[in-house]
C-alpha positions in Angstrom: 90.0 165.3 77.8 88.2 168.2 79.7 87.4 167.1 83.3 89.8 164.1 83.5 92.1 165.7 86.4 90.1 164.0 89.2 90.5 160.7 87.4 94.1 161.1 86.8 94.8 162.3 90.4 93.0 159.1 91.7 95.1 156.9 89.4 98.3 158.5 90.5 97.3 158.1 94.0 96.1 154.3 93.6 99.3 153.7 91.6 101.4 155.1 94.5 99.7 152.9 97.0 100.2 149.8 94.9 103.9 150.4 94.4 104.1 151.0 98.2 102.6 147.6 98.6 105.2 146.0 96.2 103.5 146.1 92.9 105.8 146.4 90.1 103.8 146.3 86.8 101.2 148.9 87.1 99.4 150.4 84.1 96.6 153.0 84.3 94.2 154.8 81.9 91.2 156.9 82.3 88.4 156.3 79.9 85.0 157.7 79.2 82.0 155.5 79.0 79.7 153.3 81.2 81.6 152.0 83.9 80.9 148.2 83.4 81.4 148.2 79.9 84.9 150.3 80.2 86.0 147.9 83.0 85.2 144.6 81.2 86.6 146.0 77.8 89.9 146.9 79.6 90.2 143.4 81.3 89.6 141.8 77.9 92.1 143.9 76.1 94.8 143.3 78.8 93.9 139.6 79.0 93.6 140.0 82.7 93.5 136.8 85.0 91.6 139.0 87.8 89.6 142.0 87.5 89.6 144.1 91.0 86.8 146.6 91.4 86.3 148.9 94.4 83.0 149.3 96.3 82.0 152.2 98.5 79.5 150.1 100.1 76.5 152.2 99.3 73.7 150.3 100.2 70.8 152.5 99.2 67.3 151.7 97.8 68.5 153.5 94.5 71.6 151.2 94.5 69.6 148.1 95.0 67.0 148.8 92.4 69.6 150.0 89.7 72.3 147.6 90.6 76.0 148.6 91.5 79.0 148.6 89.1 80.8 145.9 91.3 77.7 143.4 91.3 77.1 144.2 87.4 80.8 143.3 86.8 80.6 140.2 88.7 77.6 139.1 86.8 79.0 139.8 83.3 82.6 139.1 83.7 84.1 136.1 82.1 87.1 136.2 84.6 87.5 136.4 88.4 86.5 139.5 90.1 87.6 140.6 93.5 85.5 143.4 95.0 87.4 145.6 97.4 85.7 147.8 99.9 87.2 151.2 99.7 87.4 153.9 102.4 84.4 156.5 102.6 
């Protein structure tokens, strides 16, 4: 996939952090598509009990009008969602 290197780098870094915190079962994948749909489909496919979504805390007018990925995931998910504030 062209242009996937930044996503793959982010996934590797996140996996390393999770392993450092004691996680033992980590599966990652990069996917192309609308973020909310991709996240919900992945949670369904994996039969996840919990969906963890990062939030950069962008509280702009545009963000409030269009909605944010974390808030839309929370609205549409049929499972628990944990929104985690990520570093800026």
